[in-house]
C-alpha positions as CSV (number, residue, x, y, z in Angstrom):
1,X,-2.4,24.0,-4.1
2,X,-0.8,23.3,-7.5
3,X,-3.8,24.0,-9.5
4,X,-2.1,23.0,-12.7
5,X,-1.6,19.4,-11.5
6,X,-4.1,17.0,-13.0
7,X,-4.5,13.4,-11.9
8,X,-6.5,10.5,-13.5
9,X,-7.1,7.4,-11.2
10,X,-7.9,4.2,-13.0
11,X,-9.4,1.7,-10.6
12,X,-11.2,3.5,-7.7
13,X,-11.5,0.7,-5.2
14,X,-10.4,1.2,-1.5
15,X,-6.8,2.0,-2.4
16,X,-7.6,4.2,-5.3
17,X,-10.1,6.2,-3.2
18,X,-7.6,6.5,-0.4
19,X,-5.2,8.2,-2.7
20,X,-7.9,10.5,-4.0
21,X,-8.9,11.5,-0.5
22,X,-5.2,12.2,0.5
23,X,-4.6,14.3,-2.6
24,X,-7.5,16.4,-1.7
25,X,-6.9,16.6,2.0
26,X,-3.4,17.9,1.4
27,X,-4.5,20.3,-1.4
28,X,-2.3,18.5,-3.9
29,X,-4.9,18.7,-6.6
30,X,-8.3,20.3,-7.1
31,X,-11.3,18.1,-7.1
32,X,-12.2,19.2,-10.6
33,X,-8.7,18.3,-11.7
34,X,-9.0,14.6,-10.7
35,X,-10.6,12.1,-13.0
36,X,-11.9,8.9,-11.4
37,X,-12.5,6.0,-13.8
38,X,-15.3,3.7,-12.4
39,X,-16.1,0.2,-13.3
40,X,-19.7,0.7,-14.3
41,X,-22.5,3.2,-14.0
42,X,-23.4,2.1,-10.4
43,X,-19.7,2.6,-9.3
44,X,-19.5,6.0,-11.0
45,X,-22.7,7.0,-9.1
46,X,-21.1,6.0,-5.8
47,X,-17.9,7.9,-6.7
48,X,-20.0,11.0,-7.6
49,X,-21.6,10.9,-4.2
50,X,-18.2,10.7,-2.5
51,X,-17.2,14.0,-4.2
52,X,-13.6,12.9,-4.5
53,X,-13.2,13.9,-8.1
54,X,-14.9,13.8,-11.5
55,X,-16.2,10.3,-12.2
56,X,-16.3,8.7,-15.6
57,X,-17.0,5.2,-16.9
58,X,-15.1,5.7,-20.2
59,X,-11.4,5.2,-20.8
60,X,-11.4,8.0,-23.3
61,X,-8.8,10.4,-25.0
62,X,-9.5,12.9,-22.2
63,X,-7.1,11.0,-20.0
64,X,-4.3,12.1,-22.2
65,X,-4.7,15.7,-20.8
66,X,-3.8,14.6,-17.2
67,X,-0.3,14.9,-15.8
68,X,-0.3,11.8,-13.7
69,X,-2.2,8.6,-14.5
70,X,-2.5,6.4,-11.4
71,X,-3.3,2.8,-12.3
72,X,-4.9,1.1,-9.2
73,X,-6.9,-1.7,-10.9
74,X,-6.4,-5.4,-9.8
75,X,-3.3,-7.0,-11.5
76,X,-5.4,-9.5,-13.2
77,X,-7.4,-6.6,-14.9
78,X,-4.4,-4.9,-16.3
79,X,-4.3,-6.5,-19.6
80,X,-7.9,-5.3,-20.3
81,X,-7.1,-1.8,-19.2
82,X,-3.7,-1.6,-20.9
83,X,-5.4,-2.0,-24.4
84,X,-7.4,1.2,-24.0
85,X,-4.9,3.1,-22.0
86,X,-2.1,2.6,-24.5
87,X,-4.3,4.3,-27.1
88,X,-4.6,7.5,-25.2
89,X,-1.4,8.1,-23.2
90,X,0.9,11.0,-24.2
91,X,4.7,10.8,-24.0
92,X,5.0,13.5,-21.3
93,X,2.6,11.8,-18.9
94,X,3.6,9.9,-15.9
95,X,2.1,6.5,-15.2
96,X,2.2,5.4,-11.5
97,X,1.2,1.7,-11.0
98,X,0.2,0.5,-7.5
99,X,-0.7,-3.0,-8.9
100,X,1.2,-5.8,-7.1
101,X,3.6,-8.0,-9.1
102,X,3.7,-6.1,-12.4
103,X,7.3,-4.9,-13.2
104,X,8.2,-1.7,-14.9
105,X,9.3,-3.5,-18.0
106,X,5.9,-5.0,-18.5
107,X,4.2,-1.8,-17.8
108,X,6.4,0.0,-20.4
109,X,5.9,-2.8,-22.9
110,X,2.1,-3.2,-22.7
111,X,1.4,0.5,-22.5
112,X,3.9,1.5,-25.0
113,X,5.0,4.3,-22.6
114,X,8.4,5.1,-21.0
115,X,7.7,7.3,-18.0
116,X,6.6,4.8,-15.6
117,X,6.8,4.3,-11.8
118,X,5.8,1.3,-9.8
119,X,4.7,1.7,-6.1
120,X,3.7,-0.7,-3.4
121,X,1.5,0.9,-0.7
122,X,-0.2,-0.9,2.1
123,X,-3.7,-0.6,3.6
124,X,-3.0,1.8,6.5
125,X,-2.7,4.3,3.6
126,X,-6.5,4.4,4.0
127,X,-5.9,6.3,7.3
128,X,-3.0,8.3,6.0
129,X,-0.5,6.1,7.9
130,X,0.7,3.9,5.1
131,X,4.2,3.2,3.9
132,X,4.9,2.9,0.2
133,X,8.0,1.6,-1.6
134,X,8.5,2.8,-5.1
135,X,10.8,2.6,-8.1
136,X,11.1,4.5,-11.4
137,X,12.0,3.9,-15.0
138,X,15.3,5.6,-16.0
139,X,13.2,7.9,-18.3
140,X,11.5,9.6,-15.4
141,X,13.1,12.9,-14.6
142,X,14.1,14.1,-11.1
143,X,11.3,16.7,-10.9
144,X,8.7,14.2,-11.8
145,X,10.1,11.7,-9.3
146,X,9.9,14.3,-6.6
147,X,6.3,15.2,-7.7
148,X,5.2,11.5,-7.4
149,X,7.0,11.2,-4.0
150,X,5.1,14.1,-2.8
151,X,1.8,12.5,-3.9
152,X,2.7,9.2,-2.3
153,X,3.6,10.8,1.0
154,X,0.1,12.0,1.2
155,X,-0.9,8.6,2.3
156,X,1.7,8.3,4.9
157,X,5.5,7.8,4.1
158,X,7.4,6.6,1.1
159,X,10.7,5.1,0.4
160,X,12.5,5.1,-3.0
161,X,14.1,1.8,-4.1
162,X,16.8,2.3,-6.8
163,X,16.7,-1.6,-7.3
164,X,13.2,-2.4,-8.5
165,X,13.5,-6.1,-7.6
166,X,13.4,-5.0,-4.0
167,X,9.7,-4.1,-4.4
168,X,8.9,-7.8,-4.2
169,X,10.4,-7.7,-0.7
170,X,8.4,-4.5,0.0
171,X,5.3,-6.3,-1.0
172,X,6.2,-9.2,1.4
173,X,7.3,-7.1,4.4
174,X,5.0,-4.0,4.4
175,X,2.5,-4.6,1.7
176,X,1.2,-7.9,3.1
177,X,2.5,-6.9,6.6
178,X,-0.8,-5.7,8.1
179,X,-2.3,-9.2,7.6
180,X,0.5,-10.7,9.7
181,X,-0.2,-8.2,12.4
182,X,-3.9,-8.9,12.3
183,X,-3.2,-12.7,12.5
184,X,-1.1,-12.3,15.6
185,X,-3.8,-9.9,17.1
186,X,-6.4,-12.6,16.3
187,X,-4.4,-15.4,18.0
188,X,-3.9,-13.2,21.1
189,X,-7.7,-12.4,21.3
190,X,-8.5,-16.2,20.9
191,X,-6.1,-17.0,23.7
192,X,-7.8,-14.3,25.9
193,X,-11.2,-15.9,25.2
194,X,-9.9,-19.3,26.0
195,X,-8.7,-17.9,29.3
196,X,-12.1,-16.7,30.2
197,X,-12.6,-13.1,28.8
198,X,-15.5,-12.2,26.6
199,X,-14.7,-11.3,23.0
200,X,-15.1,-7.6,23.7
201,X,-12.8,-7.7,26.7
202,X,-10.2,-9.8,25.0
203,X,-10.2,-7.3,22.0
204,X,-9.9,-4.3,24.2
205,X,-6.9,-5.9,26.1
206,X,-5.2,-6.9,23.0
207,X,-5.7,-3.8,20.8
208,X,-4.8,-1.4,23.5
209,X,-1.7,-3.5,24.3
210,X,-0.7,-3.4,20.7
211,X,-1.1,0.3,20.3
212,X,0.8,1.1,23.6
213,X,3.6,-1.3,22.6
214,X,3.9,0.4,19.2
215,X,4.2,3.8,20.7
216,X,6.8,2.6,23.2
217,X,8.9,1.1,20.3
218,X,8.4,4.1,18.2
219,X,9.5,6.5,20.9
220,X,12.2,4.5,22.7
221,X,16.0,4.7,22.0
222,X,16.3,1.1,23.4
223,X,16.8,-1.9,21.0
224,X,14.0,-4.4,20.5
225,X,15.9,-7.0,22.5
226,X,16.0,-4.5,25.4
227,X,12.4,-3.7,25.1
228,X,11.5,-7.4,25.4
229,X,13.9,-7.9,28.3
230,X,12.1,-4.9,30.1
231,X,8.9,-7.1,30.1
232,X,10.4,-10.6,30.4
233,X,11.6,-10.9,34.1
234,X,13.8,-14.0,34.7
235,X,11.6,-16.9,35.8
236,X,8.4,-14.9,35.1
237,X,5.3,-15.2,33.1
238,X,6.6,-13.5,29.9
239,X,9.7,-15.7,29.9
240,X,7.4,-18.7,30.0
241,X,5.5,-17.5,27.0
242,X,8.6,-16.7,25.1
243,X,10.0,-20.1,25.8
244,X,6.9,-21.7,24.3
245,X,7.2,-19.4,21.2
246,X,10.8,-20.5,20.7
247,X,10.1,-24.1,21.1
248,X,7.4,-23.7,18.3
249,X,9.9,-21.8,16.1
250,X,7.4,-18.9,15.9
251,X,9.9,-16.4,14.7
252,X,11.3,-18.8,12.0
253,X,7.8,-19.5,11.0
254,X,7.0,-15.8,10.5
255,X,10.2,-15.3,8.6
256,X,9.5,-18.2,6.3
257,X,6.1,-16.8,5.7
258,X,7.3,-13.5,4.6
259,X,9.8,-15.2,2.3
260,X,7.0,-17.1,0.8
261,X,5.1,-13.8,0.2
262,X,8.2,-12.4,-1.6
263,X,8.6,-15.5,-3.7
264,X,4.8,-15.3,-4.7
265,X,5.4,-11.7,-5.7
266,X,8.2,-12.7,-7.9
267,X,6.1,-15.5,-9.4
268,X,3.3,-13.0,-10.1
269,X,5.6,-10.8,-12.1
270,X,6.3,-13.6,-14.5
271,X,2.7,-14.8,-15.0
């Protein structure tokens, strides 16, 4: 453990706490070196019970003594937090934002701070199986960049984007991606129930199918087209389903939806 590394987390909702748990699990920071900024007294009490770090309800000058400041508040709350944070940040600190839609330029401007990174995780980070895209301001040095990358990898995997504008696409593909997956799972479960299964049986069939299909995909050297062909015998049941999907432009609809998410991420950056 790097006992000298100190981290302050502003916004300790599900994602902020996921990062805190990962940092502790992989011994990246000591509990006593992690400051958790809660919304109110009740939130601080819950954070204290979780024993993830040292809770506080005050955005005080003490934050200036931490190496990394992780900003995990809701994007719409950033303006309120920025006013106080700007007063206590020190030039050598690194700010890491996981707020969707807020570009590095705005972070630097509203915080009056240069060493800023922007990251886009997704909810599987809660299980240590997330994927995070991230970008950095030019002022962030290589050693700091590697330090933050190591922290992000504690929640799964990370990928560095030299072009920050691609983070809107990361938001659309992987940040929002779990919801697309759940939407498809939900539709398959509904189909199972309409075909006569109980909700629990339909859920078991679909979830285990998804789990097995992922592992086949992740461990196979075959292309996705070939994996589909392995299941879809000519004239068979799978081919009948795929024909209906194509007739309904399912693939195109999914692509259009993901592009709509990317466009919304771009709009949020301008609001």
